[in-house]
C-alpha positions in Angstrom: -105.2 -34.2 -40.1 -104.0 -30.8 -39.2 -105.6 -27.3 -38.5 -105.6 -24.0 -40.5 -107.3 -20.9 -39.7 -110.2 -19.1 -42.3 -109.0 -16.9 -44.5 -110.3 -14.4 -42.4 -107.7 -14.9 -40.2 -104.9 -13.9 -42.6 -105.9 -11.0 -45.1 -103.8 -10.1 -47.9 -101.9 -7.1 -48.2 -101.7 -5.5 -51.9 -98.9 -4.1 -53.5 -99.5 -1.0 -56.0 -99.2 -1.6 -59.4 -98.2 0.6 -62.6 -101.4 2.4 -64.5 -101.3 1.7 -68.0 -100.6 5.0 -70.4 -103.1 3.2 -73.6 -106.3 5.0 -73.0 -109.8 5.0 -75.0 -111.8 8.5 -75.1 -114.4 8.1 -73.4 -115.0 12.0 -73.0 -118.5 11.3 -75.0 -119.9 9.3 -72.2 -121.7 11.0 -69.4 -123.6 8.1 -68.2 -122.6 5.2 -70.4 -124.9 2.5 -71.5 -123.2 -0.8 -70.2 -123.6 -4.3 -71.9 -122.8 -7.2 -69.7 -121.5 -9.9 -71.7 -123.5 -13.1 -70.7 -126.0 -14.5 -72.8 -128.8 -15.5 -70.7 -129.6 -13.3 -68.0 -132.3 -15.6 -66.8 -133.3 -19.2 -67.4 -136.8 -18.7 -66.9 -138.9 -21.6 -66.0 -135.7 -24.0 -66.2 -138.0 -27.3 -64.9 -138.6 -28.3 -68.3 -135.6 -26.9 -70.3 -133.8 -29.2 -72.5 -130.3 -30.1 -70.7 -128.4 -28.8 -73.8 -129.5 -25.4 -73.5 -129.3 -25.0 -69.7 -125.7 -26.4 -69.4 -125.0 -23.6 -72.1 -127.0 -20.8 -70.3 -125.0 -21.6 -67.2 -121.7 -21.5 -69.3 -121.0 -24.7 -68.7 -120.6 -24.1 -64.6 -123.2 -23.6 -62.5 -121.0 -21.5 -60.2 -120.6 -18.7 -62.8 -123.8 -17.6 -62.2 -122.7 -16.7 -58.8 -120.9 -13.5 -60.1 -122.8 -12.8 -62.9 -125.7 -12.2 -60.4 -123.5 -10.4 -58.6 -121.9 -8.0 -61.1 -125.2 -7.4 -62.6 -127.0 -6.2 -58.9 -124.0 -3.9 -58.6 -124.0 -2.0 -61.8 -127.1 0.7 -62.2 -126.1 2.1 -65.2 -129.1 1.1 -67.6 -128.0 -2.1 -69.3 -128.1 -4.9 -71.9 -127.0 -8.4 -71.7 -125.3 -9.4 -74.8 -123.8 -12.8 -75.8 -119.5 -13.1 -75.8 -119.8 -13.3 -79.7 -121.9 -10.7 -80.7 -120.9 -8.7 -83.6 -118.7 -5.5 -83.4 -121.2 -3.5 -84.7 -123.9 -4.5 -82.3 -121.9 -4.1 -79.3 -121.1 -0.4 -80.7 -124.7 0.2 -81.4 -126.0 -1.2 -77.8 -123.4 0.0 -75.2 -121.0 2.8 -74.6 -119.1 0.6 -72.0 -118.8 -3.5 -72.1 -118.8 -4.9 -68.6 -117.6 -8.3 -68.8 -118.1 -10.9 -65.9 -114.7 -12.9 -66.1 -113.3 -16.2 -64.6 -110.2 -18.4 -64.9 -109.9 -17.6 -68.1 -106.1 -17.0 -67.7 -104.8 -20.6 -68.2 -103.9 -23.6 -70.9 -107.2 -24.2 -71.1 -108.3 -21.3 -73.1 -107.9 -19.7 -76.3 -109.6 -16.6 -76.9 -108.3 -15.2 -80.0 -111.4 -15.0 -81.6 -113.3 -13.1 -78.9 -110.0 -11.1 -79.0 -110.5 -10.0 -82.5 -113.8 -9.6 -81.9 -113.7 -6.9 -79.1 -110.8 -4.8 -80.8 -113.1 -4.5 -83.9 -115.8 -3.3 -81.7 -113.9 -1.0 -80.0 -115.6 -0.2 -77.0 -114.3 0.3 -73.7 -114.2 -2.7 -71.5 -114.1 -3.0 -67.7 -112.8 -6.7 -66.7 -114.4 -8.1 -63.4 -113.0 -10.6 -61.4 -110.4 -12.3 -64.2 -108.3 -15.1 -62.5 -105.2 -17.2 -63.5 -105.3 -21.1 -63.2 -102.5 -23.0 -62.2 -102.3 -25.8 -60.0 -100.4 -23.4 -57.6 -98.9 -20.3 -56.6 -95.2 -21.5 -57.5 -96.2 -22.2 -60.9 -96.7 -19.4 -63.9 -99.9 -19.4 -65.8 -99.3 -20.9 -69.2 -101.5 -19.0 -72.1 -102.3 -19.4 -76.3 -101.5 -16.9 -77.9 -105.0 -16.3 -78.3 -105.7 -15.5 -74.6 -102.6 -13.8 -74.7 -104.0 -11.1 -77.2 -107.2 -11.2 -75.5 -106.0 -10.4 -72.1 -103.8 -7.4 -74.1 -107.0 -6.3 -75.8 -108.9 -6.2 -72.1 -105.9 -4.0 -70.9 -106.3 -1.7 -74.1 -109.8 -0.9 -74.0 -109.8 1.2 -71.2 -112.3 4.0 -69.9 -109.5 6.1 -68.3 -106.1 6.2 -66.9 -107.6 4.0 -64.2 -107.2 0.2 -63.9 -110.0 -1.6 -66.1 -109.4 -5.1 -65.0 -110.7 -6.2 -61.8 -108.8 -10.0 -61.1 -109.4 -12.8 -58.5 -105.8 -11.2 -56.3 -102.5 -10.5 -56.3 -101.5 -13.8 -57.6 -103.3 -12.9 -61.2 -101.5 -9.3 -61.3 -98.5 -10.8 -60.7 -98.9 -13.2 -63.3 -100.3 -10.4 -65.8 -97.2 -8.4 -65.3 -95.2 -11.1 -65.9 -96.6 -10.9 -69.3 -96.3 -7.0 -69.6 -100.1 -6.5 -68.9 -99.6 -4.2 -66.0 -102.1 -1.7 -64.4 -104.6 -4.3 -63.1 -106.5 -4.6 -59.9 -106.3 -7.0 -57.0 -110.3 -7.2 -56.2 -111.2 -10.5 -54.7 -114.6 -11.8 -56.5 -117.8 -9.8 -56.8 -120.2 -12.5 -55.6 -118.6 -11.6 -51.8 -121.1 -8.6 -52.1 -124.7 -10.5 -52.9 -126.0 -10.4 -49.6 -126.7 -6.8 -48.1 -126.0 -6.4 -44.9 -123.1 -4.5 -43.0 -122.7 -7.3 -40.2 -122.9 -10.3 -42.4 -120.0 -11.8 -40.6 -121.9 -11.6 -37.3 -124.8 -13.2 -38.9 -122.8 -16.2 -39.9 -121.3 -16.7 -36.7 -124.4 -16.2 -35.1 -125.4 -19.6 -36.6 -122.3 -21.3 -36.6 -121.8 -20.6 -33.0 -126.0 -21.7 -32.0 -124.9 -25.3 -32.0 -122.3 -27.4 -30.3 -122.0 -29.6 -33.2 -122.6 -30.1 -37.1 -125.7 -31.8 -38.6 -127.3 -31.1 -42.1 -124.4 -30.8 -44.1 -123.9 -29.8 -48.5 -121.1 -31.2 -50.2 -120.0 -28.7 -52.9 -119.3 -31.7 -55.2 -116.0 -32.5 -57.1 -115.6 -34.4 -60.2 -115.2 -37.6 -61.1 -111.7 -37.1 -62.5 -110.5 -35.9 -59.5 -108.8 -39.1 -57.9 -107.4 -37.1 -55.1 -110.2 -35.7 -53.6 -112.3 -38.9 -53.8 -111.4 -40.0 -50.0 -112.2 -37.0 -49.0 -115.6 -36.9 -50.8 -116.3 -40.1 -49.8 -116.1 -38.8 -46.1 -118.0 -36.1 -46.7 -120.7 -37.9 -48.6 -121.2 -40.5 -45.6 -121.9 -37.8 -43.1 -124.1 -35.6 -45.5 -126.2 -39.0 -45.7 -127.1 -38.5 -42.1 -130.9 -40.1 -41.5 -132.1 -37.4 -39.3 -130.1 -34.5 -40.9 -130.0 -35.8 -44.6 -128.0 -32.9 -46.4 -127.7 -32.4 -50.3 -124.7 -33.2 -53.2 -124.8 -30.0 -55.1 -122.8 -30.6 -58.3 -121.7 -27.7 -60.4 -119.4 -29.1 -63.3 -118.7 -30.4 -65.6 -121.7 -31.7 -68.1 -121.8 -35.7 -67.0 -121.8 -34.5 -63.0 -124.4 -32.2 -63.6 -126.8 -34.9 -65.5 -127.0 -36.9 -62.3 -128.7 -34.3 -60.8 -131.3 -33.9 -63.5 -132.2 -37.8 -64.3 -130.3 -37.9 -67.3 -128.8 -41.3 -67.0 -129.9 -42.5 -70.5 -127.3 -39.6 -72.2 -124.5 -40.3 -69.7 -121.9 -43.2 -71.3 -122.0 -46.6 -69.0 -118.7 -45.8 -68.5 -118.3 -42.6 -67.0 -121.5 -43.2 -65.1 -119.5 -45.8 -63.4 -116.7 -43.5 -62.7 -119.2 -41.2 -61.3 -120.5 -43.7 -59.0 -116.8 -44.8 -57.6 -116.0 -41.4 -57.0 -119.4 -40.9 -54.7 -120.5 -44.5 -53.1 -118.6 -47.1 -54.7 -120.2 -49.6 -52.5 -123.7 -49.3 -54.6 -124.9 -51.0 -57.4 -125.6 -49.1 -60.6 -129.6 -48.9 -59.4 -128.6 -48.1 -56.2 -126.6 -45.2 -57.2 -129.2 -43.7 -59.5 -131.7 -44.2 -56.7 -128.4 -41.9 -54.7 -128.6 -39.3 -57.2 -132.5 -39.0 -57.3 -132.0 -38.3 -53.0 -129.1 -36.8 -52.8 -127.9 -34.8 -56.2 -128.4 -31.3 -57.0 -128.2 -28.6 -59.2 -129.4 -25.0 -59.5 -129.9 -22.5 -62.1 -130.8 -19.4 -60.1 -129.3 -17.9 -57.2 -131.9 -17.1 -54.8 -133.0 -20.6 -55.2 -129.5 -22.1 -54.5 -128.8 -19.8 -51.3 -132.2 -20.6 -50.0 -131.2 -24.3 -50.2 -127.9 -23.5 -48.9 -129.3 -22.0 -45.7 -130.8 -25.0 -44.8 -127.9 -26.5 -44.0 -125.2 -26.3 -41.2 -122.3 -26.2 -43.5 -121.4 -26.5 -46.9 -118.1 -28.2 -47.6 -116.3 -28.6 -50.8 -113.8 -28.0 -53.8 -116.2 -25.6 -55.2 -115.3 -22.2 -54.4 -118.8 -20.7 -55.4 -120.7 -23.4 -54.2 -119.1 -22.8 -50.8 -119.4 -18.9 -51.2 -122.8 -18.7 -51.6 -123.3 -20.2 -48.2 -121.7 -17.6 -46.4 -123.8 -15.3 -48.5 -127.0 -17.1 -47.3 -125.4 -16.5 -43.4 -124.0 -20.3 -43.3 -120.6 -21.4 -42.6 -118.5 -22.9 -45.8 -115.1 -24.6 -46.1 -113.6 -24.5 -49.4 -111.3 -27.1 -49.8 -108.7 -25.8 -52.1 -107.1 -27.7 -55.0 -105.3 -24.9 -57.2 -104.6 -21.5 -57.2 -107.7 -20.4 -58.5 -109.8 -21.3 -55.5 -106.8 -20.6 -52.9 -106.9 -17.0 -54.8 -110.8 -16.5 -54.3 -110.7 -17.7 -51.2 -107.8 -15.3 -49.7 -108.9 -12.5 -51.2 -112.6 -12.8 -49.9 -112.2 -14.4 -46.8 -113.8 -17.6 -47.1 -112.3 -20.2 -44.6 -110.6 -23.0 -46.9 -108.4 -25.6 -46.2 -105.8 -27.1 -48.7 -106.8 -30.9 -49.7 -103.6 -32.0 -49.1 -104.0 -31.0 -45.1 -107.1 -33.3 -44.6 -105.0 -36.7 -44.4 -107.0 -37.8 -41.6 -110.4 -38.9 -40.5 -112.9 -36.6 -41.2 -115.5 -36.0 -38.6 -118.0 -33.4 -37.7 -116.2 -32.4 -34.4 -112.8 -32.4 -36.7 -114.5 -29.7 -39.3 -116.0 -27.9 -36.6 -112.0 -27.1 -35.4 -111.0 -26.6 -39.0 -113.2 -23.7 -39.6 -111.5 -20.6 -37.5 -113.8 -17.7 -38.3 -113.6 -14.1 -36.5 -116.8 -12.1 -37.9 -115.2 -8.4 -36.8 -112.1 -9.4 -38.9 -114.5 -10.5 -41.8 -116.8 -7.9 -41.7 -114.1 -5.6 -41.6 -112.1 -7.0 -44.7 -115.5 -7.3 -46.4 -115.9 -3.3 -46.2 -112.6 -2.4 -47.2 -112.7 -5.1 -50.1 -116.2 -3.4 -50.9 -114.6 0.2 -50.9 -112.2 -0.3 -53.2 -114.3 -2.1 -55.4 -116.7 0.8 -55.8 -113.8 3.0 -56.7 -113.2 0.7 -59.2 -116.1 1.1 -60.5 -116.9 4.7 -60.2 -113.1 5.3 -61.6 -114.6 3.1 -65.1 -117.9 5.1 -65.2 -120.0 2.4 -63.7 -122.6 3.3 -61.2 -122.7 1.0 -58.2 -125.9 0.3 -56.7 -127.1 1.5 -53.7 -126.6 -1.3 -51.7 -123.1 -1.6 -52.6 -122.3 1.7 -51.9 -123.7 0.9 -48.5 -121.6 -1.7 -47.8 -118.4 0.3 -48.6 -119.4 3.0 -46.3 
């Protein structure tokens, strides 16, 4: 197993991109009303909510809650939440500006043609935040359906001003958009980078991380039962997570069956899939023992404060889920993302989240080995975070979005 420095030791250098000359006339907007395109701003008393309702409310991945929560806290304009499928006339009536919390929509796995038509019919200026391309690695180009290509073109066309109205997860996504003729996007990382209002967040993380000589309690940001290449790694992480004196948690985010094991929804999971999850986690357990293990360790979270509060109780959060790891840093605890594709790598590189490729974890994983993998420079992290906050604030202001006071403070 080889060591890799944290992303905070190797920050990206951005290149300028051309600005589009397609502009929506927004001169009538002095203080634009904002509609955030997200259906459920709060899941309410979710303890007794049916699983299908919860699953729809998180957009089929608990990690979505992180950047939606962040963006909602960043926008100081008068705002409402509206679902992506809102009718054009409803969008025009409710808002002068649409803010779209984005994820890894740019990939072969999506077809957003219906939404492209809807947004075009509405004609309301758009600000897209956090858009990412998903491929196996930086050496590949993204493959888009005709509908998703058209959706991306629609985002770029419905601009507030001559400035960039698409904030991507990094330079790789900007490059991929340029290759298909969509120029003018800006690299910006992920808005979940700016949940914690502390300007010295890196120093706080380092103080907690360096306060002990070893790692005790661990949160595993769980993968997926289909990720066979991650299975040997997860087996080792789970073994450490199950320490009898310092027990951790196995936090699931996606897909539906993996999330169900955290909510005692076993009866709705097919036996074959349940066995695949058991094989991915604790293959030496019987079916009944596995169900008991799920009740003891498997967790999923449906609001960001509760999720972060759980992470602050553990020394390290580690796994292939970027947002599950990034939230640990926002809770002032250390995190280490195991990158599995261009999406997770780009997010880490543009937010300073420590990371290591799954291909590098070839040796036995121990607490001592994990401690050595994290090379975290608090001063560089805080300086980088401040510089990214400055670019983010400028992006918002250029698009008639009023940044929240705490975000302005991070950028000063």
